[in-house]
DOKOLZA-510935 format. One record per residue (C-alpha): residue number from 1; residue in three letters; x, y, z. Coordinates in pm, 1 decimal, decimal comma. Layout:
<nodes>
NODE num residu       xx       yy       zz
NODE NUM    ALA        X        Y        Z
...
</nodes>
This chain:
<nodes>
NODE num residu       xx       yy       zz
NODE   1    MET  -3014,0   2562,7   4314,7
NODE   2    ALA  -3047,2   2212,4   4474,6
NODE   3    SER  -2996,7   1911,2   4261,9
NODE   4    ALA  -3277,6   1673,7   4179,7
NODE   5    GLU  -3302,1   1323,4   4313,2
NODE   6    LEU  -3421,3   1050,2   4101,2
NODE   7    ASP  -3481,9    674,7   4179,5
NODE   8    GLN  -3420,9    420,2   3918,6
NODE   9    THR  -3685,0    168,1   3929,3
NODE  10    THR  -3879,8    -89,3   3730,0
NODE  11    ILE  -4252,8   -101,4   3737,4
NODE  12    ASP  -4442,1   -430,6   3657,8
NODE  13    VAL  -4808,0   -417,8   3580,1
NODE  14    LEU  -5009,5   -731,0   3601,2
NODE  15    ASP  -5370,0   -792,3   3485,6
NODE  16    ARG  -5622,6   -909,5   3740,4
NODE  17    LYS  -5584,3  -1277,5   3644,9
NODE  18    GLY  -5207,2  -1272,3   3631,9
NODE  19    ARG  -5191,7  -1383,6   3281,3
NODE  20    SER  -4974,0  -1112,4   3119,3
NODE  21    THR  -4696,7   -876,8   3270,7
NODE  22    LEU  -4631,2   -520,3   3133,9
NODE  23    ARG  -4297,5   -385,7   3239,0
NODE  24    ALA  -4159,4    -17,6   3237,2
NODE  25    THR  -3797,0     86,4   3335,0
NODE  26    GLY  -3718,6    452,5   3420,4
NODE  27    SER  -3671,3    694,6   3687,8
NODE  28    VAL  -3905,7    833,1   3965,9
NODE  29    ILE  -3852,9   1178,0   4074,4
NODE  30    ALA  -3807,2   1192,3   4451,5
NODE  31    PHE  -3712,7   1546,8   4482,1
NODE  32    ASP  -3768,8   1806,1   4190,8
NODE  33    GLY  -3490,7   2045,9   4270,5
NODE  34    PHE  -3389,1   2236,9   3954,4
NODE  35    LEU  -3619,0   2012,4   3752,0
NODE  36    LYS  -3908,7   2228,2   3901,5
NODE  37    LEU  -3799,4   2509,5   3675,2
NODE  38    TYR  -3607,5   2342,3   3375,9
NODE  39    GLN  -3598,7   2021,5   3217,9
NODE  40    GLU  -3373,1   1920,8   2922,7
NODE  41    ASP  -3645,2   1697,8   2754,5
NODE  42    ARG  -3838,9   2008,5   2691,3
NODE  43    ASP  -3567,6   2130,8   2456,8
NODE  44    GLU  -3436,0   1799,1   2335,5
NODE  45    PRO  -3700,3   1522,2   2364,3
NODE  46    VAL  -3569,8   1192,1   2484,2
NODE  47    ALA  -3609,7    928,6   2235,9
NODE  48    GLU  -3864,7    670,5   2325,5
NODE  49    ASP  -3604,4    360,3   2299,6
NODE  50    GLU  -3393,9    520,7   2560,6
NODE  51    GLU  -3530,1    371,4   2880,1
NODE  52    SER  -3278,1    515,1   3124,8
NODE  53    GLY  -3419,1    863,6   3030,3
NODE  54    ARG  -3785,9    782,0   3098,2
NODE  55    ILE  -3949,3    956,9   3375,1
NODE  56    LEU  -4221,3    732,9   3541,9
NODE  57    PRO  -4496,2    844,4   3774,7
NODE  58    PRO  -4483,6    760,6   4152,2
NODE  59    VAL  -4680,2    444,4   4224,3
NODE  60    GLU  -4715,6    211,9   4520,7
NODE  61    ARG  -4704,8   -165,3   4530,0
NODE  62    GLY  -5073,9   -300,0   4472,7
NODE  63    GLU  -5182,9     31,2   4328,5
NODE  64    GLU  -5453,0      4,9   4064,0
NODE  65    VAL  -5377,0    164,5   3733,4
NODE  66    ALA  -5617,2    260,6   3449,6
NODE  67    ARG  -5563,8    148,9   3090,4
NODE  68    GLN  -5564,2    447,5   2870,3
NODE  69    GLU  -5422,0    339,5   2530,4
NODE  70    THR  -5272,3     18,9   2381,9
NODE  71    ARG  -5000,5     28,2   2117,8
NODE  72    SER  -4820,1   -284,5   1971,4
NODE  73    GLU  -4478,3   -216,6   1832,1
NODE  74    GLN  -4226,4   -488,4   1672,2
NODE  75    HIS  -3900,4   -492,6   1832,9
NODE  76    PHE  -3584,2   -668,5   1702,7
NODE  77    THR  -3296,2   -762,1   1938,7
NODE  78    GLN  -2990,2   -607,8   1795,9
NODE  79    PRO  -2645,4   -750,6   1840,9
NODE  80    PRO  -2377,3   -558,0   2036,0
NODE  81    PRO  -2224,5   -290,7   1832,2
NODE  82    ARG  -1870,6   -313,2   1705,9
NODE  83    TYR  -1579,4   -157,5   1879,0
NODE  84    SER  -1507,7    187,2   1815,9
NODE  85    GLU  -1158,7    338,3   1897,5
NODE  86    ALA  -1300,4    484,0   2219,9
NODE  87    SER  -1485,7    168,5   2319,1
NODE  88    LEU  -1190,6    -56,1   2252,5
NODE  89    VAL   -964,8    151,4   2464,4
NODE  90    LYS  -1221,5    139,1   2746,9
NODE  91    LYS  -1249,2   -229,7   2720,0
NODE  92    LEU   -852,6   -251,4   2725,9
NODE  93    GLU   -840,7    -52,1   3045,8
NODE  94    GLU  -1112,4   -267,3   3209,5
NODE  95    LEU   -932,9   -593,0   3125,8
NODE  96    GLY   -600,0   -437,8   3242,0
NODE  97    ILE   -442,5   -497,6   2902,8
NODE  98    GLY   -188,7   -237,4   2794,9
NODE  99    ARG    -91,3    114,6   2925,0
NODE 100    PRO   -233,9    454,0   2807,4
NODE 101    SER    101,8    508,1   2615,4
NODE 102    THR     45,1    208,2   2423,4
NODE 103    TYR   -320,5    208,9   2328,7
NODE 104    ALA   -257,9    429,8   2022,5
NODE 105    SER     12,2    192,2   1877,8
NODE 106    ILE   -189,1   -127,9   1960,8
NODE 107    LEU   -475,6     34,1   1745,8
NODE 108    GLN   -243,7    150,5   1467,6
NODE 109    VAL    -91,0   -215,8   1447,2
NODE 110    LEU   -419,8   -385,7   1416,4
NODE 111    GLN   -505,8   -162,0   1101,8
NODE 112    ASP   -138,3   -180,4    942,0
NODE 113    ARG   -141,4   -563,1    973,6
NODE 114    GLU   -506,3   -568,3    813,7
NODE 115    TYR   -637,6   -752,1   1095,0
NODE 116    VAL   -946,6   -517,8   1100,7
NODE 117    VAL  -1049,5   -232,9    902,8
NODE 118    LEU  -1213,5    104,0   1040,7
NODE 119    ASP  -1541,1    161,0    860,1
NODE 120    LYS  -1784,5    435,2    994,4
NODE 121    LYS  -1566,9    483,0   1299,7
NODE 122    ARG  -1627,1    105,7   1386,9
NODE 123    PHE  -1367,3   -178,3   1377,9
NODE 124    LEU  -1464,5   -477,0   1147,8
NODE 125    PRO  -1256,0   -785,3   1149,0
NODE 126    GLU  -1085,6   -899,8    843,2
NODE 127    ASP  -1023,0  -1256,5    732,5
NODE 128    ARG   -644,6  -1231,6    803,0
NODE 129    GLY   -749,4  -1125,5   1166,3
NODE 130    ARG   -995,0  -1422,9   1201,3
NODE 131    LEU   -732,6  -1661,5   1072,9
NODE 132    VAL   -466,0  -1537,8   1318,1
NODE 133    THR   -716,3  -1526,3   1613,2
NODE 134    SER   -843,0  -1867,4   1536,9
NODE 135    PHE   -491,2  -2011,1   1524,6
NODE 136    LEU   -383,2  -1863,3   1837,5
NODE 137    SER   -693,8  -1961,8   2032,3
NODE 138    SER   -646,4  -2312,2   1891,9
NODE 139    PHE   -287,3  -2376,2   1974,3
NODE 140    PHE   -177,7  -2107,3   2210,5
NODE 141    ASN   -493,8  -2038,2   2407,4
NODE 142    ARG   -319,1  -1947,1   2710,1
NODE 143    TYR   -131,9  -1652,4   2564,3
NODE 144    VAL   -434,0  -1489,9   2412,1
NODE 145    ALA   -644,1  -1514,5   2732,2
NODE 146    TYR   -733,7  -1164,8   2883,4
NODE 147    THR   -600,4  -1293,7   3227,8
NODE 148    PHE   -274,7  -1386,4   3102,4
NODE 149    THR   -198,6  -1048,2   2966,7
NODE 150    ALA   -327,1   -866,9   3265,9
NODE 151    ASP   -130,5  -1076,4   3507,4
NODE 152    LEU    191,1  -1028,4   3311,3
NODE 153    GLU    118,6   -665,9   3310,0
NODE 154    SER     99,0   -675,9   3707,3
NODE 155    GLN    422,3   -891,7   3733,1
NODE 156    LEU    600,2   -623,8   3532,8
NODE 157    ASP    476,9   -354,2   3765,7
NODE 158    ASP    597,3   -557,3   4076,9
NODE 159    VAL    947,8   -603,9   3881,6
NODE 160    SER    974,1   -212,2   3835,0
NODE 161    ALA    881,4   -178,8   4196,5
NODE 162    GLY   1165,4   -409,4   4314,0
NODE 163    GLN    899,0   -645,6   4476,5
NODE 164    LEU    971,0   -929,4   4218,1
NODE 165    ASP   1289,2  -1089,1   4057,1
NODE 166    TRP   1281,3  -1040,0   3700,3
NODE 167    ARG   1470,6  -1360,8   3642,7
NODE 168    LYS   1194,4  -1550,2   3800,5
NODE 169    VAL    935,2  -1389,5   3571,5
NODE 170    LEU   1140,2  -1466,3   3268,5
NODE 171    ARG   1217,0  -1816,3   3371,6
NODE 172    ASP    846,5  -1897,3   3451,4
NODE 173    PHE    727,6  -1757,5   3112,1
NODE 174    TRP    997,3  -1927,4   2905,1
NODE 175    GLN    927,1  -2279,8   3075,8
NODE 176    SER    567,3  -2262,0   2985,6
NODE 177    PHE    607,6  -2104,2   2647,9
NODE 178    LYS    857,7  -2368,8   2543,1
NODE 179    GLY    617,6  -2651,6   2657,1
NODE 180    SER    353,6  -2493,0   2427,8
NODE 181    VAL    592,0  -2480,4   2131,9
NODE 182    ASP    701,3  -2829,8   2178,5
NODE 183    GLY    352,3  -2962,7   2196,2
NODE 184    THR    262,2  -2785,1   1855,1
NODE 185    LYS    600,3  -2807,4   1648,7
NODE 186    ASP    529,4  -3154,5   1535,1
NODE 187    LEU    194,3  -3039,7   1354,8
NODE 188    SER    175,9  -3061,0    995,0
NODE 189    ILE     11,0  -2767,4    782,3
NODE 190    SER   -291,1  -2997,7    689,0
NODE 191    GLN   -365,2  -3039,8   1060,0
NODE 192    VAL   -350,5  -2666,7   1116,9
NODE 193    ILE   -562,7  -2593,8    801,9
NODE 194    GLU   -818,4  -2860,5    923,9
NODE 195    ALA   -842,0  -2685,7   1269,9
NODE 196    LEU   -894,4  -2354,4   1126,6
NODE 197    ASP  -1147,4  -2497,1    860,8
NODE 198    ARG  -1361,9  -2618,1   1157,3
NODE 199    GLU  -1326,7  -2314,3   1369,8
NODE 200    LEU  -1442,8  -2078,6   1084,1
NODE 201    ALA  -1684,3  -2290,5    918,5
NODE 202    ASP  -1990,7  -2074,5   1030,0
NODE 203    HIS  -1814,7  -1758,7    885,7
NODE 204    PHE  -1693,7  -1902,4    551,8
NODE 205    PHE  -1987,9  -2113,4    446,3
NODE 206    PRO  -2357,2  -2037,4    439,7
NODE 207    THR  -2604,9  -2219,9    680,4
NODE 208    GLY  -2780,6  -2516,8    527,2
NODE 209    PRO  -3139,3  -2638,5    588,1
NODE 210    ASP  -3008,1  -2871,4    864,8
NODE 211    GLY  -2843,9  -2572,9   1044,5
NODE 212    GLN  -2495,5  -2678,2    946,3
NODE 213    PRO  -2248,5  -2506,7    726,5
NODE 214    ASP  -2341,9  -2595,5    364,8
NODE 215    ARG  -1992,4  -2709,5    205,4
NODE 216    GLY  -2136,7  -2816,8   -122,6
NODE 217    CYS  -1952,4  -2722,8   -441,2
NODE 218    PRO  -2164,2  -2528,6   -681,1
NODE 219    SER  -1950,2  -2630,7   -988,8
NODE 220    CYS  -1942,0  -3019,5   -947,6
NODE 221    ASP  -2158,0  -3305,7   -791,0
NODE 222    GLY  -2017,0  -3451,6   -468,6
NODE 223    GLY  -1735,0  -3195,2   -422,7
NODE 224    ARG  -1689,3  -3068,7    -74,4
NODE 225    LEU  -1556,5  -2703,6     -9,9
NODE 226    SER  -1297,6  -2643,8    250,8
NODE 227    LEU  -1038,5  -2402,3    366,4
NODE 228    ARG   -698,9  -2441,0    163,7
NODE 229    LEU   -363,8  -2288,2    151,6
NODE 230    GLY   -199,2  -2196,9   -193,0
NODE 231    LYS     83,8  -1986,1   -310,3
NODE 232    PHE    -94,7  -1655,1   -256,1
NODE 233    GLY   -260,1  -1731,1     68,4
NODE 234    ALA   -561,2  -1904,0    198,9
NODE 235    PHE   -864,4  -1963,7     -9,3
NODE 236    ILE  -1178,7  -2196,9    -49,0
NODE 237    GLY  -1140,2  -2494,1   -276,3
NODE 238    CYS  -1307,0  -2816,0   -381,9
NODE 239    SER  -1203,7  -3149,8   -273,1
NODE 240    ASN  -1240,8  -3290,5   -637,4
NODE 241    TYR   -931,8  -3091,9   -746,1
NODE 242    PRO   -793,7  -3120,6  -1004,9
NODE 243    THR  -1094,0  -3252,3  -1164,7
NODE 244    CYS  -1294,8  -2953,1  -1042,6
NODE 245    ARG  -1094,2  -2615,2  -1015,7
NODE 246    PHE  -1354,3  -2408,4   -826,7
NODE 247    THR  -1198,1  -2175,9   -607,1
NODE 248    ARG  -1335,0  -1869,3   -400,7
NODE 249    GLN  -1150,1  -1598,5   -212,9
NODE 250    LEU  -1191,4  -1576,2    145,3
NODE 251    GLY  -1343,5  -1215,9    118,5
NODE 252    GLU  -1618,0  -1352,7   -111,2
NODE 253    ALA  -1696,9  -1641,0    108,9
NODE 254    ALA  -1704,6  -1431,6    438,3
NODE 255    GLY  -2017,1  -1371,4    608,8
NODE 256    GLY  -2188,8  -1691,1    473,5
NODE 257    LYS  -2227,1  -1550,5    129,9
NODE 258    PRO  -2394,7  -1809,7    -85,4
NODE 259    ALA  -2243,4  -1913,4   -408,2
NODE 260    SER  -2462,8  -1814,1   -710,3
NODE 261    GLY  -2422,0  -1892,5  -1078,8
NODE 262    GLU  -2326,3  -1534,0  -1169,2
NODE 263    GLY  -2044,3  -1294,7  -1096,5
NODE 264    GLU  -1710,9  -1370,6   -955,1
NODE 265    GLU  -1836,6  -1626,1   -705,9
NODE 266    ALA  -1903,6  -1897,1   -965,6
NODE 267    LEU  -1544,0  -1871,6  -1119,8
NODE 268    PRO  -1394,7  -2050,8  -1282,1
NODE 269    LYS  -1654,8  -2053,0  -1573,0
NODE 270    THR  -1634,3  -2212,6  -1920,7
NODE 271    LEU  -1711,9  -1960,7  -2203,5
NODE 272    GLY  -1677,3  -2206,6  -2494,5
NODE 273    THR  -1431,5  -2341,4  -2745,5
NODE 274    ASP  -1187,8  -2154,7  -2972,3
NODE 275    PRO  -1277,4  -2241,7  -3322,1
NODE 276    GLU   -923,0  -2219,3  -3443,6
NODE 277    THR   -732,8  -2420,3  -3178,8
NODE 278    GLY  -1025,8  -2623,7  -3033,8
NODE 279    LEU   -904,3  -2538,8  -2689,6
NODE 280    GLU  -1136,9  -2437,8  -2396,8
NODE 281    VAL  -1185,3  -2071,2  -2319,1
NODE 282    SER  -1260,6  -2018,1  -1946,5
NODE 283    LEU  -1299,5  -1719,5  -1719,6
NODE 284    ARG  -1106,4  -1734,4  -1394,0
NODE 285    LYS  -1001,2  -1517,0  -1107,6
NODE 286    GLY   -642,6  -1501,3   -975,3
NODE 287    PRO   -461,0  -1303,0   -700,5
NODE 288    TYR   -453,3   -983,5   -945,0
NODE 289    GLY   -801,9   -999,0  -1062,3
NODE 290    VAL  -1029,2  -1177,7  -1330,9
NODE 291    TYR   -870,3  -1301,7  -1654,7
NODE 292    VAL   -956,0  -1516,9  -1957,7
NODE 293    GLN   -741,5  -1841,3  -2023,8
NODE 294    LEU   -709,7  -2052,7  -2342,8
NODE 295    GLY   -671,6  -2409,2  -2262,0
NODE 296    GLU   -506,2  -2587,1  -1963,5
NODE 297    PRO   -138,1  -2624,9  -1871,3
NODE 298    ALA     18,5  -2936,1  -2009,1
NODE 299    GLU    117,4  -3194,4  -1755,1
NODE 300    GLY    480,3  -3194,8  -1661,5
NODE 301    SER    532,5  -2838,6  -1850,1
NODE 302    LYS    608,4  -2517,9  -1680,4
NODE 303    GLU    480,1  -2323,6  -1980,7
NODE 304    LYS    150,0  -2134,9  -1883,9
NODE 305    PRO   -152,8  -2107,6  -2121,8
NODE 306    LYS   -228,5  -1788,8  -2291,5
NODE 307    ARG   -414,4  -1546,9  -2065,8
NODE 308    ALA   -562,6  -1198,8  -2075,1
NODE 309    SER   -666,8   -963,8  -1807,3
NODE 310    LEU  -1005,1   -790,9  -1795,6
NODE 311    PRO  -1028,5   -407,4  -1827,8
NODE 312    ARG  -1163,7   -244,5  -1525,7
NODE 313    GLN  -1473,1    -92,6  -1698,6
NODE 314    LEU  -1559,6   -453,9  -1825,6
NODE 315    PRO  -1767,3   -656,1  -1574,2
NODE 316    PRO  -1703,1  -1041,3  -1547,0
NODE 317    ALA  -2076,2  -1102,3  -1592,8
NODE 318    GLU  -2060,0   -944,0  -1935,5
NODE 319    ILE  -1784,9  -1160,5  -2069,8
NODE 320    ASP  -1879,0  -1402,8  -2333,7
NODE 321    LEU  -1698,8  -1633,6  -2591,3
NODE 322    THR  -1678,6  -1352,0  -2840,2
NODE 323    LYS  -1529,3  -1105,4  -2587,7
NODE 324    GLY  -1315,9  -1380,5  -2439,3
NODE 325    LEU  -1147,1  -1446,7  -2776,2
NODE 326    ALA  -1125,1  -1067,2  -2852,4
NODE 327    LEU   -919,6  -1024,6  -2526,6
NODE 328    LEU   -686,8  -1312,8  -2589,6
NODE 329    SER   -613,9  -1185,8  -2941,4
NODE 330    LEU   -467,0   -869,1  -2777,5
NODE 331    PRO   -276,4   -682,7  -2875,5
NODE 332    ARG   -462,9   -608,4  -3188,1
NODE 333    PRO   -374,4   -396,7  -3493,2
NODE 334    ILE   -622,7   -109,5  -3531,9
NODE 335    GLY   -489,5     21,5  -3858,3
NODE 336    ASN   -189,8    224,4  -4025,3
NODE 337    HIS   -128,0    590,8  -3931,8
NODE 338    PRO   -266,2    791,1  -4218,6
NODE 339    GLU     59,6   1009,0  -4219,6
NODE 340    THR    331,9    771,3  -4162,5
NODE 341    GLY    179,8    444,4  -4250,7
NODE 342    GLU    305,4    277,3  -3921,2
NODE 343    THR     81,0     20,7  -3742,9
NODE 344    ILE   -127,4    138,0  -3441,1
NODE 345    GLU   -186,6   -143,9  -3185,1
NODE 346    ALA   -410,0   -167,1  -2895,0
NODE 347    GLY   -366,3   -385,7  -2581,5
NODE 348    ILE   -354,7   -421,5  -2216,4
NODE 349    GLY    -41,2   -369,7  -2029,3
NODE 350    ARG     73,5   -333,6  -1653,2
NODE 351    PHE    -94,3    -10,3  -1624,8
NODE 352    GLY   -421,7    -83,1  -1817,2
NODE 353    PRO   -530,9    -35,4  -2173,6
NODE 354    TYR   -307,5    154,7  -2412,1
NODE 355    LEU   -219,3    231,7  -2751,8
NODE 356    LYS    108,8    168,5  -2916,0
NODE 357    PHE    257,1    369,8  -3214,4
NODE 358    VAL    625,2    365,6  -3312,5
NODE 359    GLY    754,0    285,1  -2955,4
NODE 360    THR    512,8    548,4  -2803,7
NODE 361    TYR    237,3    444,0  -2555,6
NODE 362    VAL    -93,9    635,9  -2506,1
NODE 363    ASN   -313,9    548,3  -2209,2
NODE 364    LEU   -673,9    504,3  -2308,7
NODE 365    PRO   -915,3    707,7  -2123,6
NODE 366    PRO  -1175,4    537,5  -1877,8
NODE 367    ASP  -1466,7    584,8  -2131,0
NODE 368    ASP  -1283,4    380,3  -2419,0
NODE 369    THR  -1248,5      7,0  -2437,8
NODE 370    VAL   -945,1   -147,9  -2588,8
NODE 371    LEU  -1181,8   -380,2  -2774,7
NODE 372    THR  -1378,6   -117,3  -2973,5
NODE 373    ILE  -1149,2    166,5  -3032,8
NODE 374    GLY  -1145,4    259,5  -3396,8
NODE 375    LEU   -852,0    413,4  -3611,7
NODE 376    ASN   -977,7    767,7  -3616,4
NODE 377    HIS  -1014,6    799,9  -3242,7
NODE 378    ALA   -674,2    623,6  -3197,9
NODE 379    VAL   -505,2    873,7  -3424,8
NODE 380    GLU   -673,3   1172,5  -3251,6
NODE 381    LEU   -531,4   1040,7  -2908,5
NODE 382    ILE   -187,3    991,7  -3037,7
NODE 383    ALA   -190,2   1349,7  -3178,4
NODE 384    GLN   -314,9   1479,3  -2863,4
NODE 385    LYS    -27,0   1323,9  -2672,5
NODE 386    GLY    229,7   1447,4  -2919,6
NODE 387    ALA     92,2   1783,2  -2890,5
NODE 388    LYS    124,4   1793,8  -2513,4
NODE 389    LYS    484,3   1646,1  -2530,6
NODE 390    SER    607,4   1904,9  -2787,8
NODE 391    ALA    421,0   2217,2  -2703,8
NODE 392    GLY    545,0   2479,2  -2470,3
NODE 393    ARG    447,7   2817,8  -2346,0
NODE 394    ALA    628,6   3093,9  -2531,5
NODE 395    LEU    767,4   3359,7  -2304,5
NODE 396    GLY    939,2   3574,1  -2572,2
NODE 397    ASP   1276,6   3599,4  -2730,7
NODE 398    HIS   1593,6   3608,8  -2545,0
NODE 399    PRO   1777,0   3943,8  -2555,8
NODE 400    THR   2134,2   3819,0  -2644,6
NODE 401    ASP   2060,1   3595,0  -2955,5
NODE 402    GLY   1691,1   3651,8  -3019,8
NODE 403    LYS   1603,5   3285,7  -2988,4
NODE 404    PRO   1268,2   3203,7  -2826,2
NODE 405    VAL   1239,3   3116,4  -2429,6
NODE 406    THR    971,4   2864,9  -2346,6
NODE 407    ALA    828,6   2709,6  -2042,6
NODE 408    HIS    739,1   2339,1  -2011,4
NODE 409    ALA    597,3   2075,1  -1781,5
NODE 410    GLY    862,8   1816,0  -1748,1
NODE 411    ARG    882,8   1477,5  -1585,7
NODE 412    PHE   1065,3   1610,7  -1281,1
NODE 413    GLY    891,7   1954,3  -1250,1
NODE 414    PRO    838,4   2265,7  -1458,4
NODE 415    TYR   1143,5   2400,6  -1643,8
NODE 416    VAL   1232,9   2674,3  -1890,8
NODE 417    GLN   1417,8   2628,5  -2199,7
NODE 418    HIS   1644,6   2860,6  -2435,8
NODE 419    GLY   1808,2   2670,3  -2722,1
NODE 420    ALA   1984,4   2349,4  -2568,3
NODE 421    LEU   1991,0   2501,2  -2215,6
NODE 422    ARG   1725,0   2378,6  -1965,5
NODE 423    ALA   1672,7   2513,2  -1623,8
NODE 424    THR   1424,8   2363,4  -1358,7
NODE 425    LEU   1217,7   2626,2  -1196,0
NODE 426    PRO   1252,3   2651,2   -814,9
NODE 427    LYS    989,8   2480,9   -600,5
NODE 428    GLY    668,6   2665,0   -572,7
NODE 429    GLU    697,7   2838,7   -923,7
NODE 430    SER    478,4   2707,9  -1199,1
NODE 431    GLN    545,4   2720,1  -1587,8
NODE 432    ASP    202,4   2891,9  -1633,9
NODE 433    GLU    304,7   3198,3  -1417,2
NODE 434    VAL    682,9   3233,8  -1481,0
NODE 435    GLY    760,8   3552,9  -1706,1
NODE 436    LEU   1026,6   3611,8  -1951,2
NODE 437    GLU   1262,3   3804,1  -1716,7
NODE 438    ARG   1224,2   3537,8  -1435,8
NODE 439    ALA   1306,3   3271,3  -1697,2
NODE 440    ILE   1619,4   3452,7  -1799,5
NODE 441    GLU   1741,1   3479,0  -1451,2
NODE 442    VAL   1701,0   3117,2  -1394,1
NODE 443    LEU   1864,9   3025,4  -1727,8
NODE 444    ALA   2167,1   3261,0  -1630,9
NODE 445    ALA   2195,9   3102,0  -1296,4
NODE 446    LYS   2214,3   2753,4  -1469,6
NODE 447    ALA   2458,6   2867,7  -1731,9
NODE 448    ALA   2686,8   3019,0  -1466,5
NODE 449    LYS   2722,5   2666,2  -1313,2
NODE 450    GLY   2853,4   2548,3  -1640,6
NODE 451    ASP   2571,9   2289,0  -1726,4
NODE 452    THR   2389,3   2268,9  -2045,7
NODE 453    ALA   2155,7   2008,4  -2178,1
NODE 454    SER   2451,7   1779,8  -2294,3
NODE 455    GLY   2625,1   1794,0  -1959,1
NODE 456    LYS   2946,8   1957,8  -2109,5
NODE 457    ARG   3115,6   2270,4  -1977,7
NODE 458    PRO   3135,9   2584,7  -2212,9
NODE 459    ALA   3425,4   2594,8  -2438,0
NODE 460    GLY   3535,1   2946,6  -2303,0
NODE 461    ARG   3586,2   2815,3  -1955,7
NODE 462    GLY   3811,7   2539,5  -2089,3
NODE 463    LYS   4026,2   2777,6  -2290,6
NODE 464    ALA   4069,6   3004,5  -1987,5
NODE 465    THR   4175,4   2709,6  -1778,1
NODE 466    ALA   4431,7   2605,3  -2043,2
NODE 467    LYS   4572,8   2968,2  -2063,5
NODE 468    ALA   4604,9   2984,0  -1707,5
NODE 469    GLY   4805,4   2657,4  -1699,9
NODE 470    SER   5034,2   2769,8  -1970,0
NODE 471    THR   5097,1   3094,3  -1794,0
NODE 472    LYS   5196,4   2921,5  -1466,2
NODE 473    ALA   5446,7   2690,4  -1679,5
NODE 474    GLY   5577,1   3016,4  -1845,1
NODE 475    ALA   5640,9   3181,9  -1530,7
NODE 476    ALA   5830,0   2880,9  -1371,0
NODE 477    LYS   6087,9   2884,7  -1663,4
NODE 478    PRO   6215,4   3233,5  -1605,5
NODE 479    ALA   6241,5   3180,6  -1242,1
NODE 480    ALA   6464,6   2862,2  -1308,6
NODE 481    ALA   6677,9   3079,3  -1545,2
NODE 482    ASP   6726,9   3351,8  -1284,8
NODE 483    ALA   6817,9   3087,4  -1023,7
NODE 484    ASP   7119,2   2976,9  -1233,4
NODE 485    GLY   7306,8   3268,0  -1117,3
NODE 486    LYS   7238,3   3225,7   -759,5
NODE 487    LYS   7386,0   2938,8   -548,6
NODE 488    VAL   7110,2   2957,2   -292,6
NODE 489    SER   6850,9   2915,3   -570,3
NODE 490    THR   7044,5   2659,0   -727,3
NODE 491    LYS   7060,3   2436,1   -424,7
NODE 492    LYS   6698,9   2496,8   -358,2
NODE 493    THR   6622,1   2391,7   -703,4
NODE 494    ALA   6847,5   2085,5   -680,5
NODE 495    ALA   6691,2   1979,9   -350,0
NODE 496    LYS   6354,9   1947,9   -523,0
NODE 497    LYS   6508,9   1684,3   -762,3
NODE 498    PRO   6488,1   1318,9   -665,2
NODE 499    ALA   6756,3   1195,3   -448,9
NODE 500    ALA   6836,2    880,6   -647,7
NODE 501    LYS   6947,7   1081,1   -951,6
NODE 502    LYS   7225,0   1270,0   -772,0
NODE 503    PRO   7445,5    962,6   -699,0
NODE 504    ALA   7406,8    842,0  -1060,4
NODE 505    ALA   7515,2   1175,4  -1200,9
NODE 506    LYS   7830,2   1222,2   -982,3
NODE 507    LYS   7978,2    866,0  -1005,8
NODE 508    PRO   8088,0    911,6  -1372,1
NODE 509    ALA   8235,4   1265,1  -1294,1
NODE 510    ALA   8452,3   1109,9  -1000,8
NODE 511    LYS   8603,3    850,6  -1201,9
NODE 512    ARG   8705,1   1102,5  -1474,9
NODE 513    ALA   8862,5   1316,3  -1217,2
NODE 514    ALA   9081,5   1049,5  -1080,9
NODE 515    SER   9224,5    927,8  -1395,8
NODE 516    THR   9549,7   1068,9  -1565,5
NODE 517    PRO   9456,2   1314,0  -1855,6
NODE 518    GLY   9496,3   1138,8  -2191,5
NODE 519    THR   9567,0    785,1  -2065,4
NODE 520    GLY   9267,2    692,7  -1901,2
NODE 521    LYS   9473,5    510,3  -1612,1
NODE 522    PRO   9457,2    603,4  -1253,8
NODE 523    ALA   9705,8    870,3  -1152,7
NODE 524    SER   9999,3    761,6   -952,9
</nodes>
C-alpha cells in the first residue's frame, strides 16, 4: 500500500480589519495513501496540545473561512524539561562530548559524586553540583566549554590516526592550563566564596520586592546573609556573627526558599532559661541533625556546652523549654527493676533511644519516646529481650548422653548447640527448619574437627598423641641396643652425633695410652 504524503504547514487566519491573528500549526494531507483506510488517531486520539499531530484542512491563500465556535483557554509556558538519561546522552552526542563507551560512566560519576540526583527518571542538580559548576565556569571557563571538550576529542582522534603529533597536543594543553592555574593560585578562599555567592545568589536567596535577592537575616536586624565555608562544608550565615548565630543549610535555602519563623529554617532558636543554672536553652541544627544546647561555649575554652540530640519521632517544631530540659537531663533513671532492684535508665545514644539495665541495652521501638516511657513498659521490653536472647528451639535429646539439642539464631547466623558444643549451620539452612538428625550430623562434624565452645581439643586426642610419642621413643631404645653388637650400626649411630664431641672424647684416651703404666710419665 502506498505511503501517505503530508505537508507541514502553518495557517494564519486574520479578521477583516487585520486587528487579530489566529494561528494553527499542523499537517495537510497531500496524498491519502494508506490513511484512506486506516488512521491511528481513530484508535488512539492525538492530544490537543500535540500540534505536530494535528491534521489541518487544505486551504488556499486569501480563502475566506467561517467562524463556527470560539473557545478561550489559558496556557502557561513551561520551562524545558530536565534531562533524562536518554536525552542527556543524546545531547552529549550532539555536542561531540565523550564516546558511546564512556556515557554510562559519565552518568554514574555524576550521581556518585552527588552532583545530581535521579528523581522520576529526571536529573535534578544538587547544591554540590551547582557549587562545582559555578567555580569552574568562574575561574576555568575555557575547560568547561562544550567546544573545548569536542575539539580535544577531535585532536585525540587525529593522534590515534597518526595525523597529529601527540607531543604537540600535550604541549599546547599544558601551556594554556598552566597559565590558567597561575592566574588563580593567588586567590584567597574569601575571594572564591564571594564569587560563588554572587553567582548563586538567585538560587540561594528568595527574590525581594525590588527583584533582587533578599539577603536580610530573619534572626537579627541589619544582618546580611551570604555564602560561607565552615568545618562541615558550605552554608548560609549572617554577617553579624558571632552576635547573631543564624545559619541555614544550603539544601534548605535552595530554590529561593523563604525563611519562616517555624521549623528548621529559623534555627538557632532560644527556648528559654534553665531555672537551675540560669543558662540559655537553645534549639540548633548541626551536620548530624537538630539538637538542644545548654549555654554557650566559654571564650578561650575548648570544652563544649551540654547538648542532646532530638529523637527522630520528635519534630523540632514541638520542642519547648520543658522538652528541651528533659532532653538535656538524659540519661534519666526510670526506676528500679522489681526483681533485682537495679536501676533502669533511658537515654539517646549513637543508634537512637535506648534502655540500659545492668550493662544490657534495649532499643526503644519507634512508637515509644525516651521522654515518656514508664517503668512497667521498660521492664516488659527488657524481659522480651532476655527471652529472645536465651530461648532456643528444642530439637530433642542427644542419643549418647540424653542432653537436649537446641537451635538458635546467633550473631553470625543460625547454629545448633549440645552442651558446650556449638556448630554453625551451613549457608541456606534455617534454625526453624533443621531437625534433630541434621543437628546431630552438624555437631558430629564440628566435634570431629576437635573444636568446642572453649576452643580446646578433646582430652582423648591429646592422650593418644602422648602415647604415640612414647611408643616411638620406646622403639628407638631397643634399636640402639641391638646396634651395639654390630659395628656397622654403631658407626651409623656415631655418625649421627655432633662432630665436635668426638675429638673431646678421644683426646684424654690418647694421653693415657701414651704414658707408662703406673708412673704417669711418657714411655721411653
